[in-house]
C-alpha positions in Angstrom: 2.8 25.4 0.9 1.6 22.1 -0.5 -1.9 20.7 0.3 -2.5 17.0 -0.1 -5.5 16.4 -2.0 -5.6 12.7 -1.7 -4.1 9.1 -2.0 -3.3 7.9 -5.7 -4.4 4.0 -5.6 -4.2 1.2 -8.0 -6.8 -1.6 -8.5 -5.5 -4.7 -7.0 -7.2 -8.1 -7.1 -10.7 -8.9 -6.6 -12.0 -10.6 -3.4 -15.3 -11.8 -1.8 -16.5 -9.6 0.8 -17.9 -11.0 4.1 -21.3 -9.3 3.4 -21.2 -11.0 -0.2 -20.3 -9.7 -3.6 -17.2 -8.9 -5.0 -14.8 -6.1 -3.8 -11.7 -4.5 -5.3 -8.5 -4.3 -3.1 -6.9 -0.8 -3.4 -3.0 -0.5 -3.3 -1.9 3.1 -2.2 0.9 4.0 -4.7 1.4 7.6 -3.9 -0.1 11.2 -3.1 -1.7 13.8 -5.1 -0.6 17.2 -3.8 -1.7 20.9 -4.7 0.9 23.5 -4.6 1.4 27.1 -5.4 2.7 26.0 -9.0 -0.1 23.5 -9.8 -0.6 20.0 -9.0 2.1 17.8 -8.0 2.2 13.9 -8.0 4.5 11.8 -5.5 4.6 8.0 -6.5 6.0 5.7 -4.0 5.6 2.5 -6.4 4.0 1.3 -9.5 2.3 -2.0 -8.9 2.6 -4.8 -11.4 -0.9 -5.7 -11.0 -2.3 -2.3 -12.3 -3.7 -1.9 -15.8 -2.0 1.6 -15.7 -5.2 3.3 -14.4 -5.0 4.8 -11.0 -7.8 6.4 -8.6 -7.6 9.4 -6.3 -9.3 8.9 -2.9 -9.9 12.2 -1.0 -7.5 12.5 1.9 -9.1 11.3 5.2 -8.2 11.7 8.7 -5.7 9.3 10.0 -8.0 7.9 12.9 -10.3 6.2 9.9 -9.3 3.4 7.8 -11.0 2.3 4.5 -13.4 -0.9 5.2 -11.1 -3.1 2.9 -8.0 -2.2 4.8 -10.0 -3.1 8.2 -11.1 -6.5 6.4 -7.7 -7.6 5.4 -4.4 -7.7 7.3 -1.2 -8.8 6.2 -0.2 -12.2 8.0 3.2 -12.0 9.9 6.0 -13.3 8.0 9.6 -14.7 9.4 12.4 -13.5 7.5 13.5 -16.0 4.8 17.0 -17.1 4.5 17.6 -18.3 0.9 20.8 -20.6 1.9 22.2 -21.9 5.1 24.9 -19.3 5.4 26.3 -20.7 8.8 25.7 -19.3 12.2 23.8 -16.2 13.3 26.1 -13.3 13.9 25.5 -13.9 17.9 26.6 -17.4 17.5 30.3 -16.7 16.3 32.7 -17.4 19.0 35.0 -14.4 19.0 
C-alpha cells in the first residue's frame, strides 16, 4: 500500500507579507508516495514559472493550511466569452 510522504511544490512569485518581508508563493504540482517498490512521484502540473527545482513539504492534516495559502485567496472570476456567439442555450426559442 502506498503512503503519501508530502506535496511536491515549485516556487512561484515573491510577494510582500503583511508582517513585512518578502515571501515565496508555493505552487502544489503533485505528491510524493512511498510504495513497496520504492518512491513514486505523481505530477499534476509543471508550472511555467518554475526554474526546474521542486521542494517536498511533509504531509499535513487536511484541517491545517499553510500561512501563505491563508494570506491569499484566488479572486472569483466570471467565465469569459471570447466572442459573442449568440443567445445562451436557455434563450433559444425551440
